[in-house]
N, C-alpha and C positions, 0 to 999 in steps of 0.2 A: 504494500500500500504506500502511495506517495505521502510525504509529510503534509501536514495541514497547510493550505495556502499555495502548494506547489502542484501545478497541473500535471496530470499523467501524460507521458509522451503518446502521440498518436499510434494506434495499432498498425502493424505492418500491413501493407496493401498488397494483395495477391496480384501476380502477373496477369491473370485473366481479366481482372477488373481494370487494370491499367490499360490493357490492349483494347478492351471493349469501349472504354471512354475515348481513347485515341481514334478508334475506327468511327465512332459516332460523330465526333467533332469534325473529323476530316470529311466524312460523307456529307454532313450538313453544309460544310464550307463550299463544296463543289455542286451541291444541289441546284443552285440558281442557273448555272450555265448549262448543265446537262439536262435539266428539265426543259429548258427552252429548246434545246436541240431535239429531245425526244418528242416534244409537242410541236415540232416544226410544221407538220401538216395542218394541225388545228390553228396555229398562229397564222399560217399563210391564208387560211380561209377567213378568219375573223378579223385579222389586223393587217393583212396585206404584206406579210413577211415574205421577201424573196430570198433566193439562195445567198445573194450578196449581203442582204440585211442580216441573215442568220450568221454569216461569217463576221460581219461587223459587230454583232452582239457578243459573240465569243471573244473576238479580238479585244474589245473594250474591257471585258471582265479580266482577261489575263494581262492586258496592258496596264491596268490600274494596279493589279497585284505585283507586276514586275517592278513598277516604279516604287512601290511601297515596301518591297520585300526586304531590302537591306536595313531600312529603318525599323521594320518590325522585328528583325533578328536582334537588333540592338535593344529594342524595347523588352523583348522576352528575356534577354540576359539579365535585365534589371528587375522586372516585375515577377519573374518566375513562370514556370510552365502552367501551373494550375490557373492563376488569374488570367494568363494569356489565352488559355483554351476556353475559359468561361466567357470572356469578352468576345472571342471569335464566334462561338456558337450563338450567343445572344444577338450579335450583330447580323449574322447570316439569317437568323430567324426573323428579325425585323424586316430585312430586305425581302424575304419570301412572302411575308404578309402583305407588304406593299405591292409586290408583283401580282398578288392575287386580286388586288383592287385596281390594277392598271386600267386606265380608261382608253389609252391609245398606245401605239407602238413606241412613241418617244418616251412616255412614262415608263413602260416596261424596260426599254433599253437603258434609261438612266439608272434605274434601280439595279439592273443587272450589273452595270459597270461599277456602281457603288459597292456591290457585294464582293468585288475583288479585294477590298480592304480587309474585311474580317477573314477572308480566305488566306491572305498573305500573312496574317497574324497567327492563324491556327497551324500553319505548316511548321514553322520553327518551334512553336510551343509544344506541339505533339512530338517532334523529334527530340526535344530536350526531356520531355516526360519519359520517353522510351529509354534515353540514356541514363536517367536517374532511377527509373523504377523497374527495369528489366535487366536480369543478369547478362553478362557479356556472352555466355555460351548460348543464350536464347535470343540475342539481339537481332540476328538475321531474320528469325521468325517474326520478331516484333516489328521490324520495318516492313516485312512482307504483309503483315496484317494491316499496318497503317496504310500502305499503298493499295491494298485490296479494297479500301473504302472507295476508290475511284470507280472500278467496275461495279461495285455494289450500287453506287449512285446511278450509273448508266443502266444497270439492270432494273433498278426500281423505276427509273424513268421509262424504260420500255414497258414494264408491267403496268405502269400507271396509265398508259394510253388506252388499252382495252378495259382496264378495271375501273378507272375513274373518269378520265377525260371523255371517253365515248359513252359514258352512262350519266354522270351528274354534272359534267362540265370540267374544262381544263383548269379553271380558277381554283377548284377544290384541291387539285394536285399541289398547288403552292401553299394552300392553307394547311394541309396535312403535313407537308414538309416543314413548315414553320413550327408546328407543334412539336415535331420530332426535335427540332433545333433547340427549343426551350428545355426539353427533357435532357438533351445532351449537355447543356450548360450546367444544369444542377447536378449532374451525375459525375462530374470530374472529381477524382479522389484527391485527398490530401496525403502527400507522401511524408513519411517520418524523416526522410533525408532532407538536405538543403533544398529549398524551393527555388533558388536562383543560382546562376553560375557566379563564381567569384571573379570580380573584375580582373584580378591579378593573374588568373589562370591563363588567360589568353596570351599573356606575355611570357609564360614559362616555356621550357624547352620543347615539350611535345606540342604546345600550342602553335608553334611556327610551322604551319602546314605548307607543303610545296605549292607555291602559287601557280606554277605552270600546270601541274596536274589538275588543280581545281579549275583553272581557266579552261583547259581542254574538256573537262567533264561538263562544265557549264555550257560551252559552245555545242558540244555533241548532244547534251541533253536538250538544248534549245531546238536543234534540228530534228531530233527524234520526237520531241513534243509537238513541233510544228506539224509533223505528219500525223501523229497519234490523236491530237485533239480534234482533228477533223472527223474522227470516228464518232464521237459523241454528238457532233453537230449535224452530220450529213448522212449517217447510215440510214435512218428512216426515210429520208427524202430519196436517196438513191434506190433503196429497196422498192419503193413504190414505182420508180421509173423502170426497174428491170422486171416488174411483173407481180410483186407482192401487193396484197391489199393493205390499206392503212393499219388495220388491226394486226395483220401478220408482220408488218414492218416493225411494229413495236416489239414483237416477240423475237424477230431477228436481232434486234439490238440487245435483247435480254440474253440470247444465246451467246453472242460475242462477249458480253459482259461476264457471263458465267465462265467462259473459257479463260478470260483474263484473270478473274478471281482465283480460279483453281491454280493457274500457273504462278501467279504472284505468291500465293501461300506456299506452294511446293518449292519454289525457288528459294524462299527465305529459309525453310526448314533444311533444304539440302546445303545451303550456304553455311549453316551452323554445323552440320554434321561432317561435311567434306572440306570445308575451308578452301574453296576454289579461288582461282584468280578472278576476282569480281569484274575487273575491267574487260577481260576477254570474254567472259560469259555475256556481259552486256552487248559487246560487239556482235557475238553470234545471234543474240536475240533480235537485234536491229536488222541484221541481214535476212534472217528468216521472216521477220515481219514484212520486209519489203516485198517478198513473194506474195504475201497475203494481200497487200495493196494492189499488186498487179492483177490478182484474181478478181478483185472487186471492180476492176475496169472491164471485165468480160460481161457482156449483156445477156447473162443467163442466170436464172435464179439459183441453180445448184452451185455454180462456180462462185457466185457472189456470196452465198451462205458460207462456203468453205473459206473464202477469202476473209470474211468478217471474223470467223473463229481464229484463223491464223494471225490476222493483224492484231486482234485483241490479245491473243494468247502469247505472242512473241513480241510484236512491234510496240506493244503498250504495257508489257509486263516487267520492264526493267527498272522503273523508278525506285522501287524498294531497295534493290541491289545498289543503285547509285547512291542513295542516302546512307546505306550501310557502309559503302566504301568511303564516303566523305566522313562519316562518324569515326571510322578507323584512322583516317588520315589526321583528323583534328579532334581527338577525344576530349580535350579540355575546353573547346568552344564549339560545341555541336550546333547550337542555335545559329551562331554567327556564320560558321562555314557552310551549313546547309542553306542558309538564306542567300549566300553568295551563288551557289550552284542553282538554287531555286530561281534566282533572278533570270538566269539563262533559260531555264525551263519555262518560266512565265512569258518571257519575250517570244520564245518559239510558239507557246500556246496562244499568244496574242496574234502574231503575224500569220501563223499557219492557217487558221480558219478563215481569216480575212482574204489571204491570197488564194486559198482554195475556193472561196465563194466567187471571187473575181474570175478565176480560171474556169469554174463551172459555168459562169454566165457566158464566156466567150469561146471556150474550147470543149464544153460539155463535161459532165461528171466523170466520164471515163478518163479523159485527159487529166483531170484534176487528181484522180486517184493514182495515176501513173507518176505524176509529179510528186505526190506524197511518198511513193515508194522510192523515188530517186533521193529525196531528202533523207530517208532512213538509211540508205546505202552510204551516203556521204557521212552521216553521223557515225556509223559503225567504223568506217575507214579512219576517221579522225582519231578515234580512240587508240588505234595502233601506234600513234605517235607519242603516247605517254611513255616516257623514258624508262621508268621503273615499274614494269607491269605487275610486280608483286607488292607494290607499296600499299595497295589497298587490303592486303592480307596480313600486314604486320600486326 
């Protein structure tokens, strides 16, 4: 029993609770952009959204996140993972409620762009919570679970089309997502360990991460993200064009998301057990993903469905491994280092859907998917230039 007047220390928080909270907050953070992508057909009908406008919507979300990412990493290092995650989930929930009440495309677009701010806060905060609350030998799984929140968001967006949007209306999709966001904010656990990084840690020996490696990871992640983020925004629209019904198009998005979810989790577990060269694994995944993008350019439902599964399962399943690699390179400043590489990923996520939408308007969706595959190939090749290929395994 603690002495009178002395508060007992908080009880240890289990890894499952930490990971469940991380997954919930990250999922809510990307809900706004992927719900808009999944509801593209309905928004085209009710608000006049074109392919180019869908691309602009996603570009604005990730663009705002990219601009704010470095600052948010700095904020998280000072306020701690728990408060950062709570603020992120609450902010995303407010944006989702506002999107549900959107009266026109401009209103919806503005709120979607604003939602990039809490998303950029939630990413480094969740990375820091994993570093503080998950043992080293299970951290690959931890980052895999965290990044699996992205395909979960797209999977739920796909399911929401036939289950909610086509029954009671697309606005209710945003309402339900906002409620989930509020629940995620209240569920963030309090860790018994330090809730914020020590400012002096970043200046210690291990804190001085190889800037060249981080820069290449950021650039490659940006190119890979430019290709991959088009999946959430344009899969349903392309599926309808190649012959799927609007309802089936939502399920196609869910199939791809399920493939991405499975591979992200499996990759994290295998990374813990076999300690592979993370950079080379990411390279292979990007190159295999490029094949999937190529199949999505084929105007046949079967080829498109296979391409979606491969693109999600390989071309968009590497971010967890990338964050794991960065956390190994800079263990004493996880939030700051991952916010640096995340800036590149955000810029790619911003420019990719915008360029994809413009290409789709002028060269067709097939040409845009081929361009996405080319970007994934370049991203994979760039990683070969990291001088110390095993630096991410130290």
